[in-house]
N, C-alpha and C positions, 0 to 999 in steps of 0.2 A: 520776444514768442513772434514768430512769421506768421502773417496771414494770408492767407490763398483765395482767392474768389476761383471757386469752381462750378462745372455746369454739372446741375442737379435735376436730372432727366425725368423725379419722380418715384423714383425706385426704392422701396421699404428693406432697410436689413426683415429677414427672416423674424428676428424677436421682437422689434418696432411693429411690423405687421399682424404679428400674436397678439398684441399688448392692443393695440387698435381695435382688436375682434373681440377681443374681451371685455375692453370699456365698453364696445355699443352695443354687448347685452349684460352691461351694468354690474361688471366688476369693479367696483369702490377701489381697488385694492388697483387695476390697471389703469383708469384714470389716472388717480393719484400720479405714476408713474408718468403717465401722458403728460401732464400738467406740467412736473419736473423738469422732462424733455424740451418743454416749449418754452422754459423761461428765460434761455440765449438763442440769440439767432447767430443758429449754423447750420450748416447741410441737413442734418437729420430733423431736425423742429420744422425747417422749410418743406422737408419732405413730406413729412406728418399734414404740414397745413392743406399744402396742395394738394395732400389724399383726403383728408377729410371736408374739404370743402363741399366735394357734392355730395355728402351727408346732409348739408345743412337743414333742417328742417323749421325753421321760419319760425324760433323761439322770441316772445319779445321778452326784449333788452330795459331794463327800469334801471334806472339811474335814479342813487336817493344821494344828493349833496346840501349843503346848506351850511346854514353858520355854525361853528364849534361850540359843541357844547349845548346842543337843541336837543339832543338825544337821539340820534339818528340810528343807533346800533340798536337801542332798543326798541325804537320804532321796525327795523325792519325785520326783527325777533317778531316781532307781531303780526307782519304783512307776512310771513313765511306760514305763520301757523295757521293765519287766513286763507295763504293758498293750498296749503295743503290739507285742509278742512273742503278744498272746492275742487279736491283729487289732483294737481299739478303737483307735477314734480320742480322740482326750484334748488336754482344752484349760484352760489352769492361768492362774487368777486370782494373781500373787502380789502379797500386800498389803506394800507397803514403808513404813515411816514419814516420816509427811510432815513438811518443812520448814517450820520457824514460821516464817520471814519469805516465801518464794513459798509455800507448802502443796504443793510440790509434791514427787515422790519422793526420795527421799535416794539410794538404791540404783541404781533403775531396772531394766534386766535382770537378770533373776538367772545371774550368769556360769556357778554351777556346775549350771544346766540349761543350758550350751550345746551339749551334746554331741547335744543335740535340734533344736538352731537350726534344719537343714535338711533336718530331718524335714516333710514336708507332711502327714503326718499328726497334727504337735500346734502346738497355736498357746500360743505363754507370752504373758501380759500383766501388765503389772507395772504398779502402782497404789497411788496413795495412800492412806491412810487421812483425807486431810482433818482428821485433829486429832478425828476422834468418837471417843469412848472404848471405843466396841461393837469398834473394827476395824476394820468394813467402811463403807461408802460407799454413795452412791447409784450412782455408776460401775459397783463392783463388781459390785454385784445385778444391775444391768442386762447389765452382760458374762455372767451368768451364764446370763440368759435367752437372749442371744445365741446365747451358744454352743451352747444345748442347740435354738436352732430351727433352728441354721446346720449340723445333722445330727453334732454331737460325741457319742461315746457313754459319756467319764466328763470330769468338770469338775472339778480337785482346785484347793479354794482354801486357798492358806499364809497363813496370818496370822504378825503381826506377832511375836506372843507378848509380849504387852506387861503378862498377870497378870491379876488377878482379874477385871479389867472388861473382858476380851475374849471374851466368850461370847455376841455378836452373832452368831457363826457356828451356833452350833446352830439357830436358826432359818432357816439361810440353807442349810443342808448336810443330806443325807439320814444321812451316816457322818461320825461325828468320832475322826478319830484324835489320840490325845494323846501327842506326844510328851516323853520324859523319856530322862536319862540319868543314868550310875552316879555316884554321889557327890554327888544332889542331893534328898538327903534333906530338908533343910529346906527347901528349896523346895518341895519337895510337899507336905510340912506346910504352910507358907503360902499355898498356892494351894487347898489344900481350898474353901475357902468360893466360887472361882471356878472357874477352866479347868479343874481337874482334877476335877470335878464334872459336867462335863457331857461324857463320854468313850464311845464303844463300843468302842473298840478303844483298848488303852492299851498304848506301844512303848514297851521300854527302849533305845533308838539308843546306837551305842557300846560295845556288848557284848564286844565282844574286851579290853576295860580290865577290870582285876582286881577293881574295887569292883561291877561288874555285878552279881553274883551277891546281894549284902545290899542293891542298889535294888531288883530283881529280887522278892525274898523281902519286901522292907516293902511292895511296892505289889499283892504277892499277897493279902497279908494284912488292907491296908486295902479290896480286893475285897471278898473275903470278909466283912467285916464291914459293907460295903456302906456305907465313910465317903466312898467313891470311885467312879464311875460314873453316866452318865445311866438314870434310870427308863424301862424297858419290857419291858410284860411279855411273858414269851416269849425273851427276849432277857438274858444275862448277859454282861457284858462281859466280852472277850479281855483277857489278856495274853500280849503276846510281845516276842521277842528279836530285836534286828537289829545288823548293822555293814555302814551302808550304803555305808563307804568299804571295805570285803571284801566288800561286795556276798551279805552273808548274813543268811537269815531273810527274803529280798526277796517269793520264791515262795508262803511261807507266809500272810504280812502281805497281797498281797495275793490270796489264797484266802478269806481271814477278812473283806475288805472286799466281796468276790464274795458270799459265805456272808452278811453281811449286807444285801445289796441282793436277795435273796432273800428277805429275811424282812422287809425293810419293804414289800416287793408282796405278798407272800401275806398280811399282814396290814392292807394298804388302807394305813400310815404312809407312804408314798411320795408320793400325792396329798394327803394332808394336808398336807405337808410342802413342796409347790407354793405351796397358798395360805398357809401361814406364811409362806413368804418373799415372795411379793409382797404381804401386807401389810406386812410391815416396807419394800419398795420402796416401796409406796404413803405411810408414815406419814415414812419419811427423805426425802423429796421436800418432801410438805407442809414437815416441817422448813427444809428447804433453802429453800424459797421465802418462809416469815415470815421468816429470818436474815436475805434480803438485804431484806425490808422494813425492817426492826430497822436494819441497816445504814444504809439509804439516812438512815430518819428523825432518826437519831444525826447524820447529816452533814448534815441541813439545820440540827440543831440546835446543831450543834457552836458556835455564840460565845454563844449563850444557856444551853448547859448548864455553859460553863466560867467565866461571870459568873454563875451563881447555886453555881456551889462556893464562886469567890471568894468572893464575900459570906455563906457559910455558911448557906446557906438548905439544912433539912431534905431529907436523901436520898430517902427517899421521895416527897418531892413531884416532885424531878430526874426519877426510875425513870416515875413514874406521867404525867408531861409525855412524856415518851418514846414511853411505849407508847401514848399514846392518840393521836400522830400516827402512830406506824406502824400501830396499828389504824383507825382513820381512811383512809387510804392503802391497806390492804389492803381495807377495807369496799366503799369506793369501786371499784377496781377489777374487785373479786368480783360487787359489783351489774350494773356495765356491761358486763360480760363475759359475764351468764347472763340477761341481760334479754328476754326474745322468744327465745330457746331452746326450740325443743318436740322436740329429741332427746338422747337420753343426753349428757353432756361429759364431756369430760377436763378439769381447768384445768392450762393451761402458763403460762406466763409468757416476755415478749417486752422 
């Protein structure tokens, strides 16, 4: 498939423009279609992003991450309920593991959140990681922008919980909630160099279990010694107990999330986080486009590469040949797409 970088002037097709207006008026169907269009970086998705940025309302983005098995999905379901009781519209971006064969989501829509499926004030979107080690994809970050533009007050990003590499969420979310569970002392120790360092709020879920006190004390000591927790002048990371299944501690957790929201607005961190999130989105879009050129280059050179490997040619020579071919295709398309343009351009691929 030939890819081309073309100039995008932010002009939307009438049908897409209509979808955006319907989505802004609250149409669930239109929002779903826009999210689908945003899943792959192309001219349409980039034009949509450029257009909806102007409608940003400053929604609080809450990242919920932590140890697998800690009950994040159940906890998110309870958080949604508490937010709805307070009158907020809530969107959820649920990041699921990707199939290594189809790159699609293995879990689909989160069944444990389906108690909110019929609530028009809640929108749950399940998205795959697409193999990205940071746990977020272009689609996930674009979905956050869309939900913000379409009037949602709270956007929850629930991540896979894959370990140390899952830290991209701290660049996307205003507030990071790290969830652990009783008896996870070894896991916490192992994760200190990664996801356990990024939290604004720490939660010991399943606190109705006997081991909860010991885990709570362990984390309390770690926070006191500043071994875990995200640095933010003026904010001391909080530690809470919850039992999502029993419905305990949910109000206190949401109160703390709200407290952190007030803090980031007071200190100006909220606006800085939007810039950081959009910079990450731009980076991932560029990486995605370049990866397509690499795939295309290898596709065109597959016979040549096979023969080179069979002939024991040096690996650096093979790699450099593929890189030169990918770079040549990319350069030609960028040049043809930008020559003669006098306005600001957003590169897209078609």
